[in-house]
N, CA and C atoms as an extended XYZ file, in Angstrom:
510
Properties=species:S:1:pos:R:3:atomname:S:1:resname:S:1:resid:I:1 pbc="F F F"
N        96.646      110.047      133.930 N   MET     1
C        96.766      108.505      133.458 CA  MET     1
C        96.112      107.232      133.292 C   MET     1
N        94.625      107.821      133.694 N   SER     2
C        93.429      106.842      133.246 CA  SER     2
C        93.464      106.601      131.630 C   SER     2
N        93.274      107.607      131.126 N   GLU     3
C        93.300      107.728      129.718 CA  GLU     3
C        94.901      106.870      128.732 C   GLU     3
N        95.529      106.934      129.990 N   PHE     4
C        96.919      106.412      129.294 CA  PHE     4
C        96.456      104.779      129.025 C   PHE     4
N        96.261      104.418      130.287 N   LEU     5
C        95.710      102.631      130.388 CA  LEU     5
C        94.457      102.468      129.780 C   LEU     5
N        93.498      103.171      129.630 N   ILE     6
C        92.915      103.461      128.356 CA  ILE     6
C        93.208      103.103      127.124 C   ILE     6
N        94.284      104.058      127.064 N   GLY     7
C        94.317      103.670      125.551 CA  GLY     7
C        95.089      102.550      125.318 C   GLY     7
N        96.168      101.707      126.650 N   ILE     8
C        96.970      100.696      125.959 CA  ILE     8
C        95.881       99.334      126.427 C   ILE     8
N        94.857       99.750      127.189 N   ALA     9
C        93.693       98.474      127.215 CA  ALA     9
C        93.044       98.285      125.582 C   ALA     9
N        92.889       99.715      125.175 N   VAL    10
C        91.924       99.477      123.680 CA  VAL    10
C        93.532       98.840      122.721 C   VAL    10
N        94.374       99.282      122.600 N   GLY    11
C        95.520       98.447      121.701 CA  GLY    11
C        95.763       97.275      122.088 C   GLY    11
N        95.737       96.828      123.614 N   VAL    12
C        95.784       95.556      123.650 CA  VAL    12
C        94.587       94.763      123.003 C   VAL    12
N        93.215       95.201      123.282 N   ILE    13
C        92.222       94.665      122.729 CA  ILE    13
C        92.343       94.787      121.618 C   ILE    13
N        92.413       96.000      120.162 N   ALA    14
C        92.927       96.049      119.420 CA  ALA    14
C        93.557       95.048      118.742 C   ALA    14
N        94.666       94.880      119.238 N   THR    15
C        95.988       93.846      119.166 CA  THR    15
C        94.940       92.060      119.104 C   THR    15
N        94.778       92.043      120.096 N   VAL    16
C        94.115       90.732      120.160 CA  VAL    16
C        92.765       90.178      119.381 C   VAL    16
N        92.195       91.259      119.141 N   ILE    17
C        90.919       91.085      118.056 CA  ILE    17
C        91.646       91.027      116.565 C   ILE    17
N        93.010       91.903      116.264 N   GLY    18
C        93.564       91.655      114.947 CA  GLY    18
C        93.920       90.141      115.064 C   GLY    18
N        94.706       89.896      115.882 N   PHE    19
C        95.224       88.921      115.978 CA  PHE    19
C        94.573       87.607      115.613 C   PHE    19
N        93.413       87.397      116.674 N   ILE    20
C        92.351       85.932      116.327 CA  ILE    20
C        91.222       85.789      114.674 C   ILE    20
N        91.131       88.069      114.432 N   LEU    21
C        90.695       87.552      113.148 CA  LEU    21
C        91.566       87.082      111.827 C   LEU    21
N        92.929       87.054      112.216 N   THR    22
C        94.084       86.671      111.346 CA  THR    22
C        94.178       85.165      111.210 C   THR    22
N        93.947       84.702      112.772 N   MET    23
C        94.009       83.465      112.611 CA  MET    23
C        92.828       83.230      111.916 C   MET    23
N        91.476       83.061      112.110 N   ILE    24
C        90.575       82.489      111.358 CA  ILE    24
C        90.720       83.018      109.836 C   ILE    24
N        91.081       84.268      109.873 N   TRP    25
C        91.652       84.274      108.132 CA  TRP    25
C        92.274       82.802      107.448 C   TRP    25
N        93.216       82.883      108.546 N   ASP    26
C        94.410       81.921      108.001 CA  ASP    26
C        93.525       80.687      107.712 C   ASP    26
N        93.351       80.026      108.990 N   ALA    27
C        92.405       78.746      108.525 CA  ALA    27
C        91.472       78.393      107.526 C   ALA    27
N        90.641       79.388      107.545 N   TYR    28
C        89.961       79.398      106.624 CA  TYR    28
C        90.554       79.229      104.962 C   TYR    28
N        91.871       80.038      104.506 N   LYS    29
C        92.672       80.362      103.436 CA  LYS    29
C        92.941       78.665      103.074 C   LYS    29
N        93.692       78.373      104.791 N   TYR    30
C        94.401       76.876      104.557 CA  TYR    30
C        93.517       75.465      103.940 C   TYR    30
N        91.876       75.503      105.139 N   ARG    31
C        90.574       74.492      104.570 CA  ARG    31
C        90.496       74.450      102.947 C   ARG    31
N        90.023       76.142      102.587 N   ARG    32
C        89.932       75.978      100.850 CA  ARG    32
C        90.856       76.098      100.150 C   ARG    32
N        92.142       75.801      100.611 N   ASP    33
C        93.252       75.660       99.669 CA  ASP    33
C        93.669       74.255       99.518 C   ASP    33
N        93.732       73.726      100.539 N   THR    34
C        93.580       72.492      100.845 CA  THR    34
C        92.353       71.526      100.287 C   THR    34
N        91.279       72.015      100.619 N   LYS    35
C        89.750       71.699       99.336 CA  LYS    35
C        90.104       71.324       97.800 C   LYS    35
N        90.625       72.755       97.569 N   ASN    36
C        90.834       72.780       96.262 CA  ASN    36
C        92.346       72.462       95.707 C   ASN    36
N        93.123       71.796       96.145 N   ARG    37
C        94.243       70.694       96.055 CA  ARG    37
C        93.502       69.635       95.983 C   ARG    37
N        92.993       68.860       96.503 N   GLU    38
C        92.484       67.567       96.885 CA  GLU    38
C        91.635       67.594       95.747 C   GLU    38
N        90.454       68.410       95.568 N   GLU    39
C        89.646       68.053       94.235 CA  GLU    39
C        90.490       67.969       93.129 C   GLU    39
N        91.396       69.113       92.806 N   THR    40
C        92.380       69.152       91.852 CA  THR    40
C        93.179       67.446       91.356 C   THR    40
N        93.852       66.856       92.632 N   ILE    41
C        94.336       65.423       92.907 CA  ILE    41
C        93.246       64.882       92.206 C   ILE    41
N        91.877       64.351       92.864 N   ILE    42
C        91.008       63.700       92.309 CA  ILE    42
C        90.805       63.587       90.628 C   ILE    42
N        90.210       64.852       90.679 N   SER    43
C        90.098       64.973       89.038 CA  SER    43
C        91.249       64.422       87.980 C   SER    43
N        92.577       65.056       88.157 N   ALA    44
C        94.167       64.405       87.648 CA  ALA    44
C        93.590       62.710       87.602 C   ALA    44
N        93.018       62.175       88.858 N   GLY    45
C        93.137       61.314       89.060 CA  GLY    45
C        92.371       60.236       87.770 C   GLY    45
N        90.915       60.657       87.936 N   GLY    46
C        90.092       60.663       87.867 CA  GLY    46
C        90.434       60.168       85.845 C   GLY    46
N        90.681       61.822       85.293 N   GLU    47
C        91.377       61.814       84.219 CA  GLU    47
C        92.090       60.761       83.517 C   GLU    47
N        93.059       61.125       84.551 N   GLU    48
C        94.048       59.221       84.557 CA  GLU    48
C        93.420       57.768       84.035 C   GLU    48
N        92.655       57.793       85.072 N   ILE    49
C        92.199       56.356       84.543 CA  ILE    49
C        90.998       56.132       83.310 C   ILE    49
N        90.595       57.246       82.607 N   GLU    50
C        89.688       57.304       81.523 CA  GLU    50
C        90.777       57.773       80.472 C   GLU    50
N        92.105       58.046       80.708 N   TYR    51
C        92.920       57.680       79.674 CA  TYR    51
C        93.258       56.474       79.718 C   TYR    51
N        93.867       55.600       80.948 N   ASN    52
C        94.231       53.996       81.098 CA  ASN    52
C        93.181       53.371       80.279 C   ASN    52
N        91.632       53.523       80.525 N   LEU    53
C        90.913       52.420       80.321 CA  LEU    53
C        90.608       53.047       78.621 C   LEU    53
N        90.868       53.869       78.421 N   GLU    54
C        91.046       53.890       76.726 CA  GLU    54
C        91.813       53.299       75.864 C   GLU    54
N        93.300       53.190       76.688 N   THR    55
C        94.274       52.965       76.503 CA  THR    55
C        94.594       51.264       76.166 C   THR    55
N        93.939       51.070       77.430 N   ILE    56
C        93.927       49.550       77.701 CA  ILE    56
C        93.012       48.790       76.449 C   ILE    56
N        91.981       49.857       76.207 N   LYS    57
C        90.905       49.390       74.895 CA  LYS    57
C        91.305       49.196       73.421 C   LYS    57
N        92.573       49.998       73.270 N   PHE    58
C        93.473       50.460       72.113 CA  PHE    58
C        94.376       49.304       72.012 C   PHE    58
N        94.965       48.972       73.195 N   ASN    59
C        95.949       48.241       72.835 CA  ASN    59
C        95.315       46.791       73.434 C   ASN    59
N        94.594       46.471       73.770 N   LEU    60
C        93.670       45.065       74.136 CA  LEU    60
C        93.044       44.591       72.492 C   LEU    60
N        92.904       45.507       71.840 N   ASP    61
C        92.374       45.099       70.151 CA  ASP    61
C        93.622       45.147       69.292 C   ASP    61
N        94.643       45.846       69.505 N   LEU    62
C        96.008       45.415       68.611 CA  LEU    62
C        96.911       44.126       69.038 C   LEU    62
N        96.483       43.775       70.440 N   LEU    63
C        97.096       42.372       70.770 CA  LEU    63
C        96.645       41.368       70.079 C   LEU    63
N        94.518       41.446       70.358 N   LYS    64
C        94.241       40.406       69.656 CA  LYS    64
C        94.368       40.189       68.665 C   LYS    64
N        94.490       41.475       67.628 N   HIS    65
C        94.811       41.150       66.257 CA  HIS    65
C        95.565       41.054       65.851 C   HIS    65
N        97.243       41.244       66.980 N   GLU    66
C        98.154       40.777       66.421 CA  GLU    66
C        98.636       39.205       66.687 C   GLU    66
N        98.216       38.522       67.896 N   ILE    67
C        97.913       37.042       67.910 CA  ILE    67
C        97.035       36.373       66.829 C   ILE    67
N        96.363       37.250       66.227 N   GLU    68
C        95.317       36.467       65.507 CA  GLU    68
C        96.171       35.982       63.969 C   GLU    68
N        97.214       37.276       63.753 N   ILE    69
C        97.872       37.851       61.988 CA  ILE    69
C        99.385       36.627       62.375 C   ILE    69
N        99.494       36.709       63.924 N   ILE    70
C       101.035       36.036       64.195 CA  ILE    70
C       101.373       34.796       63.639 C   ILE    70
N       100.596       34.058       63.190 N   GLY    71
C       100.805       32.379       62.906 CA  GLY    71
C       100.876       32.471       61.397 C   GLY    71
N       100.528       33.456       61.255 N   GLN    72
C       100.817       33.755       59.222 CA  GLN    72
C       102.499       34.243       59.566 C   GLN    72
N       102.784       34.295       59.634 N   LYS    73
C       104.122       35.229       60.280 CA  LYS    73
C       104.390       36.465       60.160 C   LYS    73
N       103.363       37.523       60.188 N   LYS    74
C       103.021       38.583       60.174 CA  LYS    74
C       102.911       39.356       61.542 C   LYS    74
N       103.416       40.372       61.795 N   VAL    75
C       103.306       41.273       62.872 CA  VAL    75
C       102.528       42.632       62.941 C   VAL    75
N       102.182       43.460       63.382 N   LEU    76
C       101.447       44.816       63.294 CA  LEU    76
C       102.489       45.975       63.499 C   LEU    76
N       102.606       46.746       63.121 N   ALA    77
C       103.733       47.450       62.903 CA  ALA    77
C       103.346       48.839       63.898 C   ALA    77
N       101.918       48.889       63.957 N   GLU    78
C       102.272       50.243       65.054 CA  GLU    78
C       102.234       49.908       66.393 C   GLU    78
N       102.402       50.304       66.783 N   PRO    79
C       103.090       50.417       68.635 CA  PRO    79
C       101.879       50.319       69.350 C   PRO    79
N       102.425       49.463       70.768 N   LEU    80
C       101.231       49.367       72.081 CA  LEU    80
C       101.610       51.034       72.710 C   LEU    80
N       100.676       51.332       73.199 N   MET    81
C       100.659       52.450       74.229 CA  MET    81
C       100.861       52.312       75.514 C   MET    81
N       101.817       53.637       76.012 N   LEU    82
C       102.319       53.271       77.177 CA  LEU    82
C       100.848       53.809       78.418 C   LEU    82
N       100.543       52.629       79.668 N   LEU    83
C        99.647       53.767       80.363 CA  LEU    83
C        99.961       54.838       81.022 C   LEU    83
N        99.419       55.874       81.766 N   GLN    84
C        99.691       57.078       82.675 CA  GLN    84
C       100.360       56.508       84.168 C   GLN    84
N       100.910       56.841       84.612 N   THR    85
C       101.238       56.269       85.540 CA  THR    85
C       101.571       57.565       87.088 C   THR    85
N       101.118       58.581       86.550 N   ASN    86
C       101.391       59.793       87.998 CA  ASN    86
C       100.439       60.215       88.815 C   ASN    86
N        99.261       59.229       88.981 N   PHE    87
C        98.290       59.016       90.119 CA  PHE    87
C        99.144       58.939       91.500 C   PHE    87
N        99.678       58.227       91.432 N   TRP    88
C       100.168       57.235       92.297 CA  TRP    88
C       101.128       58.318       93.161 C   TRP    88
N       102.138       58.966       92.358 N   ASP    89
C       102.666       60.190       92.598 CA  ASP    89
C       102.057       61.399       93.476 C   ASP    89
N       101.185       61.848       92.754 N   LEU    90
C       100.282       62.855       93.761 CA  LEU    90
C        99.388       62.474       94.712 C   LEU    90
N        99.436       61.333       94.426 N   ILE    91
C        98.456       60.460       96.255 CA  ILE    91
C        99.643       60.625       97.309 C   ILE    91
N       101.229       60.371       96.694 N   LYS    92
C       101.999       59.979       97.754 CA  LYS    92
C       102.380       61.037       98.692 C   LYS    92
N       102.548       62.550       97.980 N   ILE    93
C       102.530       63.900       97.924 CA  ILE    93
C       101.540       64.509       98.959 C   ILE    93
N       100.329       64.080       98.580 N   GLN    94
C        99.032       65.038       99.224 CA  GLN    94
C        97.965       63.919       99.329 C   GLN    94
N        97.637       63.129      100.124 N   ILE    95
C        96.380       62.151      100.262 CA  ILE    95
C        95.753       63.281      100.816 C   ILE    95
N        94.373       62.973       99.748 N   PRO    96
C        93.007       63.579      100.254 CA  PRO    96
C        92.412       63.121      101.037 C   PRO    96
N        91.468       63.902      101.602 N   GLN    97
C        91.090       63.195      102.706 CA  GLN    97
C        89.869       62.019      102.711 C   GLN    97
N        89.443       62.222      101.420 N   LYS    98
C        88.242       61.117      100.694 CA  LYS    98
C        88.949       60.141      100.249 C   LYS    98
N        90.457       60.170       99.849 N   LEU    99
C        90.880       59.088       99.687 CA  LEU    99
C        91.980       57.850      100.903 C   LEU    99
N        92.289       59.147      102.075 N   ALA   100
C        92.940       58.261      103.129 CA  ALA   100
C        92.463       57.180      103.833 C   ALA   100
N        91.445       56.173      103.350 N   ASN   101
C        91.275       55.280      103.905 CA  ASN   101
C        92.423       54.177      103.292 C   ASN   101
N        92.531       52.931      103.977 N   VAL   102
C        93.114       51.495      103.874 CA  VAL   102
C        92.774       51.535      102.250 C   VAL   102
N        91.306       51.034      102.652 N   ASP   103
C        91.324       50.172      101.031 CA  ASP   103
C        91.369       51.119       99.268 C   ASP   103
N        91.195       52.236       99.884 N   ALA   104
C        91.324       53.255       98.936 CA  ALA   104
C        93.076       53.396       98.145 C   ALA   104
N        93.695       53.653       99.050 N   LEU   105
C        95.155       53.631       99.128 CA  LEU   105
C        95.815       52.417       98.403 C   LEU   105
N        95.453       51.173       99.086 N   ARG   106
C        95.567       50.150       98.890 CA  ARG   106
C        95.609       49.663       97.278 C   ARG   106
N        94.105       49.543       96.632 N   LYS   107
C        93.522       50.036       95.226 CA  LYS   107
C        94.928       50.307       94.572 C   LYS   107
N        95.088       51.988       94.944 N   ILE   108
C        95.748       52.677       93.976 CA  ILE   108
C        96.940       51.972       93.714 C   ILE   108
N        97.317       52.062       95.281 N   ARG   109
C        98.744       50.987       95.079 CA  ARG   109
C        99.365       50.053       93.985 C   ARG   109
N        97.890       49.508       94.307 N   TYR   110
C        97.923       48.311       93.404 CA  TYR   110
C        97.913       48.179       91.719 C   TYR   110
N        96.901       49.438       91.708 N   ILE   111
C        96.592       49.778       90.264 CA  ILE   111
C        98.002       50.938       89.805 C   ILE   111
N        99.183       51.432       90.749 N   ALA   112
C       100.360       51.786       90.231 CA  ALA   112
C       101.289       50.748       90.259 C   ALA   112
N       101.382       49.475       90.881 N   GLN   113
C       102.018       49.194       90.833 CA  GLN   113
C       102.158       47.770       88.799 C   GLN   113
N       100.795       47.496       89.138 N   GLN   114
C       100.469       47.049       87.764 CA  GLN   114
C       100.758       47.978       86.320 C   GLN   114
N       100.529       48.800       86.600 N   THR   115
C       100.401       49.698       85.641 CA  THR   115
C       102.142       50.137       84.613 C   THR   115
N       102.473       50.039       85.937 N   ASN   116
C       104.145       50.119       86.141 CA  ASN   116
C       104.750       48.876       85.108 C   ASN   116
N       104.290       47.603       86.083 N   GLN   117
C       104.524       46.070       85.301 CA  GLN   117
C       104.290       45.978       83.550 C   GLN   117
N       102.835       46.632       83.454 N   ILE   118
C       102.722       46.600       82.144 CA  ILE   118
C       103.330       47.540       80.808 C   ILE   118
N       103.500       48.720       81.868 N   ASN   119
C       104.632       49.217       80.976 CA  ASN   119
C       106.209       48.848       80.596 C   ASN   119
N       106.577       48.306       81.467 N   GLU   120
C       107.921       47.468       81.665 CA  GLU   120
C       108.006       46.546       80.390 C   GLU   120
N       106.583       45.720       80.971 N   THR   121
C       106.620       44.585       79.431 CA  THR   121
C       106.066       45.077       78.064 C   THR   121
N       105.617       46.230       77.697 N   LEU   122
C       105.645       46.944       76.870 CA  LEU   122
C       106.579       47.651       75.768 C   LEU   122
N       107.729       47.946       76.636 N   LYS   123
C       108.733       48.073       76.692 CA  LYS   123
C       109.998       47.206       76.150 C   LYS   123
N       109.803       46.057       76.663 N   CYS   124
C       110.334       45.104       76.671 CA  CYS   124
C       109.779       44.711       74.886 C   CYS   124
N       108.642       44.772       75.209 N   ARG   125
C       108.089       43.626       74.049 CA  ARG   125
C       108.532       44.717       72.734 C   ARG   125
N       108.313       46.026       72.728 N   GLU   126
C       109.027       46.797       71.471 CA  GLU   126
C       109.753       46.869       71.358 C   GLU   126
N       110.705       46.270       72.550 N   ASP   127
C       112.282       46.529       72.272 CA  ASP   127
C       112.715       44.929       70.994 C   ASP   127
N       112.060       44.176       71.820 N   TYR   128
C       112.262       43.001       71.072 CA  TYR   128
C       111.582       43.066       69.977 C   TYR   128
N       110.478       43.294       69.139 N   LYS   129
C       110.098       43.576       68.401 CA  LYS   129
C       110.661       44.228       67.029 C   LYS   129
N       111.482       45.292       67.515 N   ILE   130
C       112.415       45.867       66.675 CA  ILE   130
C       113.306       45.508       66.597 C   ILE   130
N       114.294       45.019       67.559 N   ASN   131
C       115.576       44.424       67.598 CA  ASN   131
C       115.628       42.846       66.873 C   ASN   131
N       114.924       41.880       66.755 N   ASN   132
C       114.965       40.909       66.821 CA  ASN   132
C       114.175       40.097       66.145 C   ASN   132
N       113.923       40.919       64.848 N   GLN   133
C       112.931       39.992       63.410 CA  GLN   133
C       113.697       39.286       62.691 C   GLN   133
N       114.932       38.724       62.877 N   ALA   134
C       115.820       38.495       62.038 CA  ALA   134
C       116.145       36.608       63.053 C   ALA   134
N       115.250       36.630       64.113 N   MET   135
C       115.916       35.575       65.090 CA  MET   135
C       114.693       34.191       65.077 C   MET   135
N       115.183       33.011       64.897 N   SER   136
C       114.173       31.792       64.191 CA  SER   136
C       113.021       31.893       65.389 C   SER   136
N       113.120       32.474       66.598 N   ASN   137
C       111.811       32.570       67.462 CA  ASN   137
C       111.275       33.426       67.700 C   ASN   137
N       111.428       34.431       66.982 N   TYR   138
C       110.842       35.515       66.564 CA  TYR   138
C       109.086       35.876       66.776 C   TYR   138
N       108.695       35.257       65.774 N   HIS   139
C       107.093       35.452       66.268 CA  HIS   139
C       106.664       34.925       67.575 C   HIS   139
N       107.523       33.572       68.075 N   SER   140
C       106.488       32.476       68.809 CA  SER   140
C       106.928       33.637       70.478 C   SER   140
N       108.181       33.642       70.532 N   ARG   141
C       108.402       35.068       71.184 CA  ARG   141
C       107.679       36.311       71.456 C   ARG   141
N       107.137       36.725       70.380 N   LEU   142
C       106.112       38.086       70.091 CA  LEU   142
C       105.144       37.708       70.723 C   LEU   142
N       104.578       36.377       70.652 N   LYS   143
C       102.922       35.901       70.761 CA  LYS   143
C       103.322       35.604       72.441 C   LYS   143
N       104.099       35.242       72.746 N   SER   144
C       104.381       34.767       73.937 CA  SER   144
C       104.689       36.622       75.095 C   SER   144
N       104.862       37.268       74.683 N   TYR   145
C       105.003       38.931       75.382 CA  TYR   145
C       103.012       39.165       74.909 C   TYR   145
N       102.823       38.985       73.791 N   ASP   146
C       101.297       39.403       73.600 CA  ASP   146
C       100.176       38.793       74.918 C   ASP   146
N       100.444       37.442       74.695 N   GLU   147
C        99.491       36.949       76.054 CA  GLU   147
C       100.303       37.339       77.508 C   GLU   147
N       101.591       37.600       77.527 N   LEU   148
C       101.017       38.094       78.786 CA  LEU   148
C       100.500       39.251       79.089 C   LEU   148
N       101.088       40.214       78.511 N   LEU   149
C       100.115       41.643       78.546 CA  LEU   149
C        98.823       41.555       78.093 C   LEU   149
N        97.943       40.539       77.215 N   LEU   150
C        96.748       40.508       77.583 CA  LEU   150
C        96.576       39.906       79.265 C   LEU   150
N        97.267       39.256       79.123 N   LYS   151
C        96.476       38.490       80.911 CA  LYS   151
C        96.948       40.017       81.865 C   LYS   151
N        98.443       40.430       82.014 N   PHE   152
C        98.531       41.537       82.929 CA  PHE   152
C        97.077       42.831       82.953 C   PHE   152
N        96.975       43.165       81.619 N   ILE   153
C        95.692       43.952       80.943 CA  ILE   153
C        94.424       44.029       81.453 C   ILE   153
N        94.088       42.860       81.289 N   SER   154
C        92.945       41.819       81.722 CA  SER   154
C        92.862       42.089       83.324 C   SER   154
N        93.688       41.770       84.116 N   ASN   155
C        93.713       41.610       85.663 CA  ASN   155
C        93.570       43.176       85.981 C   ASN   155
N        94.221       44.265       85.149 N   LEU   156
C        94.206       45.419       85.694 CA  LEU   156
C        92.701       46.266       84.945 C   LEU   156
N        92.284       45.943       84.169 N   GLU   157
C        90.981       46.047       83.901 CA  GLU   157
C        90.088       46.269       84.951 C   GLU   157
N        89.725       45.699       85.416 N   PRO   158
C        88.726       45.590       86.363 CA  PRO   158
C        88.788       46.690       87.611 C   PRO   158
N        90.260       46.642       88.041 N   SER   159
C        90.869       47.418       88.881 CA  SER   159
C        90.411       49.197       88.738 C   SER   159
N        90.766       49.187       87.416 N   LEU   160
C        90.226       50.403       87.343 CA  LEU   160
C        88.987       50.808       87.236 C   LEU   160
N        88.349       50.129       86.627 N   ASN   161
C        86.962       50.354       86.910 CA  ASN   161
C        86.767       50.677       88.093 C   ASN   161
N        86.855       50.142       89.086 N   GLU   162
C        86.445       49.953       90.675 CA  GLU   162
C        86.541       51.436       91.329 C   GLU   162
N        88.577       51.320       90.800 N   LEU   163
C        88.476       52.928       91.251 CA  LEU   163
C        88.184       54.131       90.905 C   LEU   163
N        87.778       54.153       89.417 N   LYS   164
C        86.763       55.030       88.287 CA  LYS   164
C        85.362       55.018       89.109 C   LYS   164
N        85.185       54.287       89.824 N   ALA   165
C        83.626       54.026       89.973 CA  ALA   165
C        83.756       54.897       91.663 C   ALA   165
N        84.845       54.585       92.780 N   LEU   166
C        84.886       55.101       93.847 CA  LEU   166
C        85.448       56.552       93.301 C   LEU   166
N        86.096       56.984       92.705 N   ILE   167
C        86.495       58.287       92.382 CA  ILE   167
C        85.213       59.627       92.020 C   ILE   167
N        84.414       59.014       91.273 N   GLU   168
C        82.862       59.239       90.859 CA  GLU   168
C        82.421       59.651       92.198 C   GLU   168
N        82.134       58.660       92.663 N   GLU   169
C        81.151       58.521       93.742 CA  GLU   169
C        81.598       59.930       94.887 C   GLU   169
N        82.833       60.553       95.142 N   LEU   170
C        83.379       61.599       95.900 CA  LEU   170
C        83.058       62.131       94.652 C   LEU   170
């Protein structure tokens, strides 16, 4: 009987130790996977910010040049580029601990809203530019779109630079 009880005790102890080791391993894997996922999200955000800053420079140059020549009843054929808006979607799904403070989330949400507004204005401008060339107020209306976009983009650029600096600190 004592061998039987010793066998049961050893089995129970082995099971408990196995359970504890499994729990420790699962906790380690969870932390490792979460850290990797958060680093990937932050890296993707940094790349999107870089892309958007480059796109902003490109669009600003085109807008300024078009405003210069629009008085001569000329327009540029090259379309403006849309900004990327995926970072906010990634953040909403899985908020990285490093960005889980109210100020960072508020800044990211503001940037996402402004980026969407700029993209919608860009689409409206391009539609207008393509479809309304015969209108008598075509150039003045296009200039209004250009000036509005300059204003929106100029307001967005400092926020993107602030977020870029914040992400680089992480």
